[in-house]
N, C-alpha and C positions, 0 to 999 in steps of 0.2 A: 356018352352022347357027344357027337361032334358039333362044335360051335361053328356057325357060318362065319366066314372071314369079315362080313360087314357088321356083325353083331357086336354091341358095346353095352355092357351093363350100366345102370344109372350112376353108380358110384364112380365107375371109370370115366364116364362122360363129364361128371361134375369136376373131377380132378383135372381133367384135360382143359376144361374151360377156365378154371382158376389159374392154371399154369399159364394159359395164354394171356390173362389179364393182369398178372402180377408186375409187369414192367411198364415203362413209358415209351411211347413211339418217338421217333427222331424229331418229328414236328413239335410234339409236346415239350421235349427237352430244349429245342431251339427257342421256342416261345418263352419258356421259363427263364432261360438265360438272358433273353432280350429284356424281359420285364425287370429281372434282377439288376441288369446293367443300368437301365433307366433310373431305378430307385437309387443305386449307388452314386450315379452321376448327379442326381438331384441333391442327395445328402451331402456329397462332397462340395457341391456348389454352395449350398447353404452354410456349410462349415467354414468354407473359405471366406464368405461374406462376413460371418460372425467374427472370425479371427481377424479379418481386416478392420472391422469396426473396433474391436478390442484394442488392436495395435494403435489405431488412431486416437482412441480415448486415452490409452496409457501415454502416448506421445504428448498429447495436449496437457495431461495432468503433470507430466514431468517438466514440460515447458513452464508451467505456472507454479511449480512447487517452490522455486526459489523466491518468487514474489509472495507466495503464501507465508513462507517462513519470515520474510522481511516485514510483512504486514503484522504478523503476530509479535515480532520483536519490537516494532515501533509502538504497538498498542501497549505492551508491558512497560516500556520506558515512559510513555506519556502518563499512564495510570499512576506511576510512582513519582512524578516530578514534584519538586518542592518550591515553595515560596517563603515559608517560615515567617509569617507576619507577626507583628507585635505592635503594641501601642506605645507612642512616644509623645513628648511635648510638641506643641505647635507654637512657633514664635512669630510675632508680628513682623512682616516683611522678611521672614527667614533670618532675622537677626538673632543669633543665639546668645548675644550679650544682653538682650532685653528680657523682660518678664514674660514667661509663656502664658498664652491665653486659652489653652485647651489641649486636648489630646486628639490624635488621629492615628489611623493604622499606618504602619511603616514596614519596610522590608529591605534587607540588603541584597536580595536576589531579584531575578527578573524572569518574566515569561513574555514572549512575543511570537505572534504568528500572523501570516498574511501572504499576499503575492510576493514572490521573490524578486521579479524584475519588471513588474508592470504596476500601473496605478500611480497615485500621487505620492505614496510612501512605500516604495519597494524595500524589502528587508535586506536585499543584497545589492542589487543595482549593477552588478558587473558579471561578465562571463555569459555563456549561453545557458542560463538557468531559466527554467520554465515552471509553471504551476505555482503552488504555494510552498512555503517553508515554515518551519517552526524551530525556535531555539529556547532552551530552558535549562534548569539546574536539577540535579538529583543526586542522591547518595547511592551511587552505583559502584563505588569501590575501585575504579580504574586507576592504576598507577604503573609507572615504569620502574619504580624503585623496588628492587627485590625484597628489601627488608620490610616494606610496607604492605606487601601482598598478604591478603587475608583480612585486612581491615575493611570490611565491607561497607562501613558507614562513611567512608570518605566522600566528600562532595566533588562532583564533576560538572563541567559545562557540556551540554549535549545539543544536538540538532539534526534536522533532516531537510533535504531539499533535492530537487531534480536538476540534472545537468545533461546536456547533449554533447557528445564528443567521441573521440577515439579511445582505444584501450592501450595506447603505446606506453603509458607510464605504469601500468599495472601488470603487464605480461612480461615474460622473460625477454631479456635484451636481444638474444639471438633470433627472436621472431620478428624484430623490427626491420628486417631487411626488405628490399623492394619486392621480393618474391612472395611475401606474406602480407596481404592487404590488412589494413586496420579495420577493426570492427566499430563502425559508427553506430552508436546506440544511445537511446535515452537510458539514464541510470539514476536509480535512487541512491543518494549518498548520505552518509552519516558523519556528523561532526562529533568527535570524541576528544575531549580535553582532559588529560590525566590530572589527578589531584595536585601534583607538584607544579603544574603549569597554570593553575587557576589564577586569574587576575581580576576577578569580579570585585573582590573586596578592596584591592589596591586602587581601583578606579573611582572609588567613592561615588557610586551611582546616585545616591540620594542628593548630592550637590550639583548634579549635571542639569543643565537647562536647555540643551539642544538634543535633537533626535540622534545626531551622530555621536554625541557624548554618551547618551544612554545605551546605544547599541555597540559601543566600542569593544565590549568584552567578547562578543562573538565575531565581529567583523575582523578583529585582529587575529583571532584564532583561525579564521578561514584563510588567512594569508599564508598559513603554514601547511603545505601539502601533507605533512606527516600526520596531521590531525583529521584528515578526510579519508574515508574508506567507502568504496562502493559496496552496497549490500544486495542490489538486485538490478538486473538489466531489463530493458523493454517496458519500463513503467513510463507511460506517456503522459499521465495526468496524476497529480496529487492535490486533493482538495481537503483543506482543513477548516472546519466550520465550527467555531466556538458558539455555544448556545446555552440556554437555561431550560430546565424542565417545564417551567410554566411562567406565566406573566409575573413580573415583580415591579417594585416601585422604587424610584431613586429617592435620595434624601429630600429633594424639593418637591416630591409628590408626582413626578412624571412616570407614566406607565412604560415599562420596558417589555416588549414582546420577545419571544425566543430569537427572532431574526433581527432584532434591534441591538442585541449585544455586540455583534460584529457585522453591521450591515454591508460593509465592503470586504468582509472576511478578515479585516485587520483588527487584531486584538493586542493591546499593549498594556501591561500592568503599570507602566510609568508614563503613559501618554499625558497625564495631568501635569507633568513637569515641563512640557514644551508646547502643549496645545490644549485648548479648551473645547469640550464637546458635551453633548447630553450624557455620554456614558464615561467620560474621562475620570470623574470622581467615583462613579459607580464601579469601575474596574480597578480602582486604585489598590495595588498590591493584593489583588484577589485573583486566584486562578479561575478560569471558566469551569463551572460545574460539570459541563458535558462538552465533548468534542466529537463531532461527526466526521470520522476519518474515512476517506475514499481514495483508493488507488485503482487506476485503470491500466491494464497491461495488455500487450499484444504478444503473440508467440514469436519464436525466432525466425520461422519461415516468413512470416509477414514482415518482420524487421529487415531480413535480408533482401526481400523484394523492394522495400522502401529504399534501402541503400543503393541497389542497382538502378533505381529510377532517379533518385535525387543526388547521388554522388556524395560529396562532402557537405552539402547544404542540409540544414535541418528540415525534415519533411513537414509540410503543412497539413496538419490533421484536423483543421477546422476549430482549433482551440482559441483562436483570437476572438475576443469579445465574450467568451464564455467564463463563467465562474468569477464574475466581477461583482455581482449582487447576490447576497445570501438568499433573498426572497425568490430568486430564479433558479435555485439549486436543482430542483426536480426537472424543470424544463431544460436546463443546460445539460443534465445527464442524458436526457432523452435525445437531445440534438446531437451530442457527441456519439452516442450509440448508433444513431441513424447514419452519421457520416462514416463511421467505421464499417458498418454493414454495406453501405454503398461503395466503399473502397475495397470490399472483399477482404477485409483484414480480420483474422481470428483474434478475439479479445476476451477478456474476463474482467469483471468489476468486483473489487473487494471493498466492502463497506461495513462499518460498524460504528455504533455510538459508544464512546468511551466515557466512563465516569472517573473523574480525577479524584483520587482518594483524599487528597489534601486541599480540596477546594473550599472546605468549611461552609458548604451551602446549607442553609437552614430555612429556606423558603423565602427569605427576604434579601439574600445575598449580602450578609453582614459578616465581615471578617472577625474572627475571635482567636 
């Protein structure tokens, strides 16, 4: 039987239709490519934004990593500071040839903290030093004698303060040419006095009757640049707030609140020797039980911008008048943060309350 040329069996027709529909048209391919391109562009853009934010975060973290390390070191040193109190005779009129009339707590060491260059009793009083400073003793084992190394219980004088200035004395000499500008920065600096240079006992602090005489052990050490080491740049504020965990009572029955221990941030275990106040006997040879330590740092980009704007002059960051009264601590921190935000400076606040292990706090602040 002869099949007409126009005849197509059902199976043949289905096969032909399937063959015609097995591929994409040019329009469909172009549309798919366009959609895929848009998706890839959006994904790439999101990835770039995420990587950019990650780089910024890593950059900021690296900027503040040095300050974080310095903050932790400072915390550990303060935690382990020593005063080593003991009881000794009290003589009428301090005449040791007379008959003693009682016992009182004594110490051959010293702890002092407070404003470095401001207020009525600055701890340093010279140089471009800002913020608060602290000076103390501890068994840190620092020595320059090779044969003494490894003796970890050797006593050292120690301290921390802020200073604004250049880096000419700490960088290689060949960089001090006119072609390499100095880095003018705020720096947290550490006073380290090796055991063989300790002069605290030689000064006989217990017999001193003036503030200068009591503080001579660290002011003399500050005069030697070899004892001073920068530990972190761009620390613009250092606040040291000695306090107590709860209200206590002085020997004469006066109540002492946490902010009353150092109302002007000034704390001196020997203030009773040259001045009389409500807390001078209360703090006699006694470490503060707690210290609220705060460091405020800016990143190096912000510091560079401040140098371009102010030149060799110390930038005014609104710190004048702040951190003079312990009762205003929280308000002063908020004011400083507002000033830094308004100045478009990237900053970070490091703060912690440190418990001094050797403070001998027993709830009534009695040394033993």
